[in-house]
N, CA, C and O atoms as CSV, one atom per row, in Angstrom:
chain,resi,resn,atom,element,x,y,z
A,1,TYR,N,N,64.055,73.329,86.254
A,1,TYR,CA,C,64.508,74.342,87.180
A,1,TYR,C,C,63.732,75.631,86.968
A,1,TYR,O,O,63.358,75.973,85.846
A,2,ASN,N,N,63.499,76.331,88.053
A,2,ASN,CA,C,62.835,77.620,87.911
A,2,ASN,C,C,63.889,78.723,87.773
A,2,ASN,O,O,65.090,78.455,87.788
A,3,PHE,N,N,63.428,79.942,87.640
A,3,PHE,CA,C,64.339,81.060,87.380
A,3,PHE,C,C,65.309,81.287,88.531
A,3,PHE,O,O,66.498,81.512,88.304
A,4,LEU,N,N,64.818,81.232,89.757
A,4,LEU,CA,C,65.676,81.472,90.920
A,4,LEU,C,C,66.777,80.418,91.021
A,4,LEU,O,O,67.929,80.751,91.300
A,5,GLN,N,N,66.435,79.165,90.799
A,5,GLN,CA,C,67.446,78.104,90.832
A,5,GLN,C,C,68.491,78.316,89.745
A,5,GLN,O,O,69.680,78.092,89.973
A,6,ALA,N,N,68.055,78.743,88.570
A,6,ALA,CA,C,68.997,78.993,87.478
A,6,ALA,C,C,69.935,80.151,87.813
A,6,ALA,O,O,71.125,80.091,87.506
A,7,VAL,N,N,69.410,81.200,88.439
A,7,VAL,CA,C,70.239,82.342,88.817
A,7,VAL,C,C,71.249,81.937,89.880
A,7,VAL,O,O,72.422,82.301,89.791
A,8,VAL,N,N,70.806,81.188,90.882
A,8,VAL,CA,C,71.712,80.743,91.944
A,8,VAL,C,C,72.780,79.821,91.372
A,8,VAL,O,O,73.951,79.933,91.734
A,9,PHE,N,N,72.392,78.916,90.486
A,9,PHE,CA,C,73.362,78.016,89.865
A,9,PHE,C,C,74.378,78.801,89.038
A,9,PHE,O,O,75.575,78.521,89.094
A,10,GLY,N,N,73.907,79.770,88.281
A,10,GLY,CA,C,74.811,80.590,87.473
A,10,GLY,C,C,75.774,81.392,88.325
A,10,GLY,O,O,76.962,81.477,88.013
A,11,PHE,N,N,75.271,81.981,89.397
A,11,PHE,CA,C,76.140,82.738,90.299
A,11,PHE,C,C,77.146,81.818,90.980
A,11,PHE,O,O,78.325,82.157,91.086
A,12,GLY,N,N,76.692,80.663,91.439
A,12,GLY,CA,C,77.588,79.708,92.094
A,12,GLY,C,C,78.662,79.190,91.160
A,12,GLY,O,O,79.813,79.024,91.565
A,13,SER,N,N,78.298,78.936,89.920
A,13,SER,CA,C,79.281,78.468,88.942
A,13,SER,C,C,80.329,79.537,88.664
A,13,SER,O,O,81.522,79.243,88.586
A,14,GLY,N,N,79.883,80.760,88.517
A,14,GLY,CA,C,80.822,81.863,88.298
A,14,GLY,C,C,81.739,82.086,89.487
A,14,GLY,O,O,82.932,82.336,89.319
A,15,ALA,N,N,81.183,81.996,90.691
A,15,ALA,CA,C,81.991,82.170,91.901
A,15,ALA,C,C,83.002,81.035,92.043
A,15,ALA,O,O,84.141,81.263,92.451
A,16,GLY,N,N,82.592,79.824,91.710
A,16,GLY,CA,C,83.513,78.689,91.770
A,16,GLY,C,C,84.644,78.822,90.766
A,16,GLY,O,O,85.797,78.524,91.078
A,17,TRP,N,N,84.314,79.271,89.559
A,17,TRP,CA,C,85.344,79.485,88.535
A,17,TRP,C,C,86.335,80.550,88.984
A,17,TRP,O,O,87.546,80.379,88.845
A,18,TRP,N,N,85.812,81.658,89.526
A,18,TRP,CA,C,86.667,82.740,90.013
A,18,TRP,C,C,87.582,82.244,91.125
A,18,TRP,O,O,88.770,82.566,91.135
A,19,LEU,N,N,87.048,81.467,92.057
A,19,LEU,CA,C,87.848,80.939,93.158
A,19,LEU,C,C,88.963,80.042,92.636
A,19,LEU,O,O,90.106,80.149,93.081
A,20,ALA,N,N,88.642,79.165,91.701
A,20,ALA,CA,C,89.652,78.260,91.153
A,20,ALA,C,C,90.749,79.031,90.421
A,20,ALA,O,O,91.928,78.707,90.568
A,21,ILE,N,N,90.386,80.033,89.644
A,21,ILE,CA,C,91.373,80.821,88.905
A,21,ILE,C,C,92.255,81.619,89.862
A,21,ILE,O,O,93.465,81.706,89.656
A,22,MET,N,N,91.665,82.200,90.901
A,22,MET,CA,C,92.451,82.958,91.881
A,22,MET,C,C,93.411,82.041,92.644
A,22,MET,O,O,94.560,82.411,92.887
A,23,LEU,N,N,92.948,80.860,93.016
A,23,LEU,CA,C,93.827,79.907,93.698
A,23,LEU,C,C,94.978,79.480,92.800
A,23,LEU,O,O,96.125,79.415,93.243
A,24,LEU,N,N,94.676,79.187,91.537
A,24,LEU,CA,C,95.725,78.767,90.609
A,24,LEU,C,C,96.738,79.890,90.392
A,24,LEU,O,O,97.941,79.632,90.336
A,25,ALA,N,N,96.271,81.119,90.270
A,25,ALA,CA,C,97.194,82.248,90.093
A,25,ALA,C,C,98.099,82.406,91.308
A,25,ALA,O,O,99.294,82.671,91.172
A,26,SER,N,N,97.531,82.245,92.479
A,26,SER,CA,C,98.325,82.354,93.703
A,26,SER,C,C,99.359,81.234,93.799
A,26,SER,O,O,100.514,81.476,94.150
A,27,ILE,N,N,98.945,80.029,93.490
A,27,ILE,CA,C,99.871,78.888,93.545
A,27,ILE,C,C,100.973,79.041,92.503
A,27,ILE,O,O,102.138,78.763,92.788
A,28,ARG,N,N,100.613,79.482,91.293
A,28,ARG,CA,C,101.633,79.655,90.246
A,28,ARG,C,C,102.650,80.720,90.618
A,28,ARG,O,O,103.830,80.595,90.290
A,29,THR,N,N,102.201,81.771,91.302
A,29,THR,CA,C,103.133,82.806,91.750
A,29,THR,C,C,104.165,82.218,92.703
A,29,THR,O,O,105.353,82.525,92.607
A,30,LYS,N,N,103.709,81.375,93.619
A,30,LYS,CA,C,104.639,80.748,94.557
A,30,LYS,C,C,105.522,79.716,93.861
A,30,LYS,O,O,106.693,79.569,94.213
A,31,LEU,N,N,104.979,79.004,92.884
A,31,LEU,CA,C,105.769,78.001,92.171
A,31,LEU,C,C,106.853,78.645,91.312
A,31,LEU,O,O,107.927,78.069,91.134
A,32,ASP,N,N,106.581,79.831,90.780
A,32,ASP,CA,C,107.587,80.518,89.962
A,32,ASP,C,C,108.824,80.886,90.768
A,32,ASP,O,O,109.925,80.969,90.224
A,33,LYS,N,N,108.642,81.105,92.062
A,33,LYS,CA,C,109.764,81.457,92.931
A,33,LYS,C,C,110.505,80.231,93.456
A,33,LYS,O,O,111.595,80.357,94.014
A,34,ASN,N,N,109.921,79.043,93.280
A,34,ASN,CA,C,110.508,77.815,93.807
A,34,ASN,C,C,111.605,77.322,92.865
A,34,ASN,O,O,111.367,77.140,91.671
A,35,THR,N,N,112.803,77.106,93.402
A,35,THR,CA,C,113.927,76.647,92.577
A,35,THR,C,C,114.094,75.133,92.614
A,35,THR,O,O,114.947,74.595,91.908
A,36,ALA,N,N,113.298,74.436,93.424
A,36,ALA,CA,C,113.442,72.984,93.556
A,36,ALA,C,C,112.679,72.206,92.489
A,36,ALA,O,O,112.752,70.978,92.469
A,37,ILE,N,N,111.957,72.876,91.610
A,37,ILE,CA,C,111.197,72.199,90.558
A,37,ILE,C,C,112.149,71.844,89.424
A,37,ILE,O,O,112.903,72.703,88.966
A,38,PRO,N,N,112.130,70.587,88.958
A,38,PRO,CA,C,113.003,70.203,87.846
A,38,PRO,C,C,112.696,71.023,86.583
A,38,PRO,O,O,111.567,71.469,86.378
A,39,ALA,N,N,113.700,71.207,85.764
A,39,ALA,CA,C,113.555,72.046,84.564
A,39,ALA,C,C,112.467,71.528,83.629
A,39,ALA,O,O,111.768,72.322,82.999
A,40,GLY,N,N,112.315,70.219,83.529
A,40,GLY,CA,C,111.306,69.650,82.635
A,40,GLY,C,C,109.877,69.893,83.085
A,40,GLY,O,O,108.950,69.801,82.279
A,41,LEU,N,N,109.687,70.199,84.355
A,41,LEU,CA,C,108.338,70.429,84.871
A,41,LEU,C,C,107.996,71.900,85.022
A,41,LEU,O,O,106.844,72.230,85.304
A,42,LYS,N,N,108.940,72.777,84.848
A,42,LYS,CA,C,108.653,74.207,85.016
A,42,LYS,C,C,107.636,74.670,83.976
A,42,LYS,O,O,107.617,74.185,82.845
A,43,GLY,N,N,106.810,75.596,84.376
A,43,GLY,CA,C,105.822,76.162,83.456
A,43,GLY,C,C,104.585,75.297,83.325
A,43,GLY,O,O,103.874,75.063,84.302
A,44,THR,N,N,104.331,74.825,82.116
A,44,THR,CA,C,103.107,74.094,81.817
A,44,THR,C,C,103.013,72.772,82.563
A,44,THR,O,O,101.932,72.402,83.019
A,45,GLY,N,N,104.110,72.061,82.696
A,45,GLY,CA,C,104.083,70.756,83.353
A,45,GLY,C,C,103.609,70.824,84.789
A,45,GLY,O,O,102.710,70.080,85.182
A,46,ILE,N,N,104.198,71.701,85.572
A,46,ILE,CA,C,103.809,71.822,86.976
A,46,ILE,C,C,102.413,72.416,87.099
A,46,ILE,O,O,101.707,72.138,88.069
A,47,THR,N,N,102.005,73.232,86.126
A,47,THR,CA,C,100.650,73.783,86.138
A,47,THR,C,C,99.622,72.680,85.941
A,47,THR,O,O,98.600,72.664,86.626
A,48,PHE,N,N,99.873,71.753,85.014
A,48,PHE,CA,C,98.946,70.636,84.810
A,48,PHE,C,C,98.852,69.754,86.049
A,48,PHE,O,O,97.765,69.298,86.403
A,49,ILE,N,N,99.963,69.512,86.700
A,49,ILE,CA,C,99.949,68.711,87.926
A,49,ILE,C,C,99.157,69.433,89.011
A,49,ILE,O,O,98.370,68.813,89.726
A,50,THR,N,N,99.362,70.730,89.132
A,50,THR,CA,C,98.633,71.528,90.117
A,50,THR,C,C,97.140,71.514,89.838
A,50,THR,O,O,96.339,71.373,90.761
A,51,ILE,N,N,96.757,71.660,88.574
A,51,ILE,CA,C,95.342,71.633,88.203
A,51,ILE,C,C,94.732,70.276,88.526
A,51,ILE,O,O,93.582,70.201,88.959
A,52,GLY,N,N,95.486,69.212,88.318
A,52,GLY,CA,C,94.993,67.879,88.669
A,52,GLY,C,C,94.717,67.743,90.153
A,52,GLY,O,O,93.685,67.202,90.548
A,53,PHE,N,N,95.633,68.231,90.979
A,53,PHE,CA,C,95.422,68.190,92.427
A,53,PHE,C,C,94.233,69.060,92.840
A,53,PHE,O,O,93.453,68.681,93.713
A,54,MET,N,N,94.104,70.224,92.209
A,54,MET,CA,C,92.972,71.092,92.523
A,54,MET,C,C,91.657,70.444,92.114
A,54,MET,O,O,90.658,70.570,92.822
A,55,ALA,N,N,91.648,69.752,90.977
A,55,ALA,CA,C,90.429,69.074,90.531
A,55,ALA,C,C,90.022,67.992,91.521
A,55,ALA,O,O,88.840,67.840,91.833
A,56,MET,N,N,91.002,67.239,92.016
A,56,MET,CA,C,90.682,66.209,93.007
A,56,MET,C,C,90.157,66.832,94.294
A,56,MET,O,O,89.273,66.268,94.938
A,57,ALA,N,N,90.687,67.981,94.672
A,57,ALA,CA,C,90.207,68.655,95.884
A,57,ALA,C,C,88.787,69.182,95.689
A,57,ALA,O,O,87.948,69.043,96.580
A,58,PHE,N,N,88.511,69.786,94.533
A,58,PHE,CA,C,87.188,70.358,94.296
A,58,PHE,C,C,86.127,69.298,94.055
A,58,PHE,O,O,84.948,69.560,94.293
A,59,ILE,N,N,86.495,68.124,93.599
A,59,ILE,CA,C,85.500,67.074,93.369
A,59,ILE,C,C,84.881,66.635,94.693
A,59,ILE,O,O,83.774,66.097,94.721
A,60,GLY,N,N,85.600,66.869,95.786
A,60,GLY,CA,C,85.052,66.563,97.103
A,60,GLY,C,C,83.857,67.431,97.461
A,60,GLY,O,O,83.049,67.046,98.307
A,61,PHE,N,N,83.729,68.603,96.830
A,61,PHE,CA,C,82.597,69.484,97.107
A,61,PHE,C,C,81.332,69.071,96.355
A,61,PHE,O,O,80.242,69.527,96.700
A,62,SER,N,N,81.451,68.230,95.348
A,62,SER,CA,C,80.272,67.868,94.559
A,62,SER,C,C,79.315,67.041,95.412
A,62,SER,O,O,79.722,66.102,96.096
A,63,GLY,N,N,78.077,67.396,95.361
A,63,GLY,CA,C,77.058,66.670,96.103
A,63,GLY,C,C,76.897,67.097,97.545
A,63,GLY,O,O,76.112,66.491,98.274
A,64,MET,N,N,77.615,68.123,97.984
A,64,MET,CA,C,77.471,68.564,99.374
A,64,MET,C,C,76.108,69.202,99.616
A,64,MET,O,O,75.526,69.053,100.691
A,65,ILE,N,N,75.605,69.909,98.615
A,65,ILE,CA,C,74.311,70.570,98.733
A,65,ILE,C,C,73.401,69.999,97.654
A,65,ILE,O,O,73.711,70.075,96.465
A,66,ALA,N,N,72.286,69.432,98.071
A,66,ALA,CA,C,71.343,68.850,97.114
A,66,ALA,C,C,70.382,69.935,96.634
A,66,ALA,O,O,69.716,70.583,97.442
A,67,VAL,N,N,70.313,70.128,95.329
A,67,VAL,CA,C,69.384,71.083,94.733
A,67,VAL,C,C,68.251,70.286,94.121
A,67,VAL,O,O,68.474,69.388,93.308
A,68,GLN,N,N,67.032,70.623,94.519
A,68,GLN,CA,C,65.881,69.861,94.022
A,68,GLN,C,C,65.050,70.677,93.088
A,68,GLN,O,O,64.041,70.193,92.575
């Protein structure tokens, strides 16, 4: 990879991380207000399930843009 490709990859990775963290924070805020979640899943449990769903959604973006 040349320098420009490395910079674009680094910026894209940082932007993707920021997007994922912002989405998770937003979802967790809404989940904290939800009373229909069972007590055993509140907190860490529902967060892991949410992260799993987000990972499956983001894996769909892999390979959309070919970098040569």
